[in-house]
C-alpha positions as CSV (number, residue, x, y, z in Angstrom):
1,M,-102.9,53.2,-167.0
2,P,-100.1,53.3,-164.8
3,T,-96.8,51.6,-165.7
4,W,-95.7,49.2,-163.2
5,P,-92.0,48.2,-162.9
6,H,-92.3,44.5,-163.9
7,S,-94.8,43.9,-166.7
8,N,-93.5,40.4,-167.1
9,P,-95.7,37.8,-165.1
10,S,-92.5,35.6,-164.4
11,S,-90.9,38.4,-162.6
12,T,-93.7,38.4,-159.9
13,V,-91.5,37.0,-157.4
14,N,-88.8,39.5,-157.8
15,S,-91.5,42.3,-157.8
16,L,-92.6,41.1,-154.2
17,Q,-89.0,41.8,-153.1
18,E,-89.0,45.2,-154.3
19,P,-88.7,47.8,-151.1
20,V,-92.1,48.6,-149.4
21,S,-91.2,52.3,-150.3
22,W,-91.9,51.7,-154.1
23,L,-95.4,50.4,-153.2
24,S,-96.0,53.2,-150.7
25,H,-94.8,55.7,-153.5
26,A,-97.4,54.1,-156.0
27,F,-100.0,54.5,-153.3
28,R,-99.1,58.2,-152.6
29,Q,-99.5,58.7,-156.5
30,I,-102.6,57.3,-156.9
31,R,-103.9,58.9,-153.8
32,H,-102.9,62.5,-155.4
33,A,-104.5,61.6,-158.6
34,L,-107.8,60.7,-156.9
35,A,-107.9,62.7,-153.8
36,S,-110.0,66.0,-153.4
37,P,-108.8,68.5,-150.8
38,V,-110.1,67.9,-147.3
39,S,-111.7,70.6,-145.5
40,I,-109.4,70.8,-142.7
41,P,-108.3,74.1,-141.5
42,S,-104.8,75.0,-143.0
43,L,-102.0,73.3,-140.8
44,C,-99.2,73.1,-143.1
45,L,-98.0,76.2,-145.1
46,S,-96.9,74.6,-148.0
47,M,-97.9,77.1,-150.5
48,G,-99.0,74.7,-153.1
49,S,-95.7,72.7,-153.1
50,R,-94.6,69.7,-151.0
51,M,-93.1,70.2,-147.7
52,N,-89.6,68.6,-147.5
53,G,-88.4,69.2,-144.0
54,L,-87.9,66.9,-141.0
55,S,-91.6,66.9,-140.2
56,Q,-92.7,65.7,-143.6
57,R,-89.9,63.0,-143.8
58,I,-91.1,61.8,-140.3
59,V,-94.7,61.8,-141.5
60,D,-93.7,60.1,-144.6
61,Y,-91.6,57.4,-142.6
62,I,-95.0,56.8,-140.2
63,A,-97.0,56.4,-143.3
64,E,-95.0,53.6,-144.9
65,L,-95.6,51.6,-141.7
66,M,-98.2,49.6,-143.1
67,P,-100.8,48.2,-142.2
68,L,-101.0,50.4,-139.4
69,Y,-100.9,53.6,-141.4
70,T,-101.2,54.5,-145.0
71,F,-100.8,57.8,-146.9
72,Q,-103.7,60.4,-147.1
73,F,-103.5,63.6,-148.9
74,A,-105.2,66.4,-146.9
75,D,-105.1,70.0,-147.0
76,G,-102.4,70.4,-149.3
77,C,-100.0,68.1,-147.5
78,D,-98.9,64.5,-147.7
79,C,-100.2,63.0,-144.4
80,A,-100.2,59.7,-142.5
81,L,-103.6,58.2,-141.7
82,S,-103.8,55.6,-138.8
83,L,-106.0,52.6,-139.9
84,M,-106.6,51.8,-136.4
85,D,-108.7,54.8,-135.3
86,G,-108.6,57.5,-138.2
87,T,-106.1,59.7,-136.6
88,L,-104.5,62.0,-139.2
89,L,-100.8,63.0,-138.7
90,M,-99.5,66.1,-140.4
91,P,-96.2,67.7,-141.2
92,V,-95.7,71.0,-139.3
93,D,-94.1,73.9,-141.3
94,E,-90.8,74.6,-139.3
95,S,-89.1,76.6,-142.1
96,S,-89.0,79.8,-139.9
97,A,-87.6,77.9,-136.9
98,E,-83.9,78.3,-136.3
99,R,-83.5,74.4,-136.1
100,E,-86.1,71.7,-137.1
101,E,-87.2,69.5,-134.4
102,G,-89.8,67.5,-136.6
103,W,-93.1,68.1,-134.8
104,V,-95.9,66.6,-136.2
105,A,-99.5,67.8,-135.8
106,V,-101.9,64.8,-134.5
107,L,-105.6,65.1,-135.3
108,W,-107.1,62.8,-133.1
109,Q,-109.3,60.5,-135.0
110,G,-109.2,63.1,-137.8
111,D,-110.9,65.7,-135.8
112,A,-109.5,69.2,-136.4
113,Q,-110.8,70.2,-133.1
114,R,-108.8,67.7,-131.1
115,R,-105.4,68.9,-132.5
116,S,-102.1,68.8,-130.6
117,E,-98.6,68.8,-131.9
118,V,-96.0,66.0,-130.6
119,P,-92.4,65.4,-131.3
120,G,-92.4,63.5,-134.5
121,P,-89.2,61.3,-133.7
122,L,-91.0,60.1,-130.3
123,L,-94.2,59.5,-132.3
124,A,-92.3,57.7,-135.0
125,Y,-90.4,55.8,-132.7
126,Q,-93.6,54.3,-131.1
127,A,-95.3,53.6,-134.4
128,A,-92.0,51.6,-135.5
129,L,-92.0,49.6,-132.3
130,R,-95.7,48.9,-132.7
131,C,-95.2,47.9,-136.6
132,A,-92.5,45.5,-135.5
133,E,-94.6,43.7,-132.8
134,L,-97.4,43.3,-135.4
135,H,-95.3,42.0,-137.9
136,G,-93.8,39.6,-135.5
137,I,-96.7,37.8,-134.6
138,G,-95.9,34.1,-134.8
139,R,-92.3,34.8,-135.6
140,L,-89.3,34.1,-133.5
141,P,-88.0,37.0,-130.9
142,A,-84.9,37.2,-133.1
143,E,-86.8,37.7,-136.3
144,V,-88.8,40.4,-134.6
145,A,-85.5,41.9,-133.1
146,A,-84.0,42.4,-136.7
147,H,-87.1,43.6,-138.2
148,R,-87.1,46.4,-135.2
149,H,-83.5,47.1,-135.9
150,I,-84.4,47.8,-139.8
151,L,-87.0,50.1,-138.9
152,L,-85.0,52.0,-136.4
153,T,-82.0,52.3,-138.5
154,R,-84.1,54.0,-141.0
155,L,-85.5,56.2,-138.5
156,R,-82.1,57.2,-137.2
157,D,-81.3,57.9,-141.0
158,I,-84.2,60.3,-140.9
159,C,-84.0,61.7,-137.4
160,G,-80.5,61.4,-136.4
161,D,-79.5,60.0,-133.0
162,L,-82.5,58.6,-131.2
163,L,-80.5,57.9,-128.0
164,H,-82.6,60.4,-125.8
165,I,-85.8,58.8,-127.1
166,E,-84.5,55.2,-126.0
167,M,-83.6,56.2,-122.8
168,I,-87.0,57.9,-122.2
169,T,-89.1,54.8,-123.1
170,R,-86.9,52.5,-121.0
171,L,-88.0,54.2,-117.9
């Protein structure tokens, strides 16, 4: 039986205000306990240990953008699964690269035969914008802008400067 941070029923309101990342972490722990390896060709060479590079941090960020994505454990990797179409996002091992760029492997609709690699910061930027739009339904534009700012600030903390992505997406 898992131990939850708030066992006191009167603290339910406070527990709802805990960061979403705690809930995401709890879901990941449950998935790891229940998941069996998916038979997808090895896309990340984690050698039995969790990847911790830029690519993995970007995939983790995207997986926290609920309800659009969720965590999925596949082929020894923590991945992000699109709840819209089943597309699986997997981290790419860039440990041998001179500089990490945060590439992400995309298995379109979860099909290993339809695989491509895309720049993770660009993918995460678009996912964050979609998440802010979804959460903004029925809200004031200022609230949507504030939520978008929070999501993009977190992404900047992970990826660094996003100015080049913002310039590309405004064209």
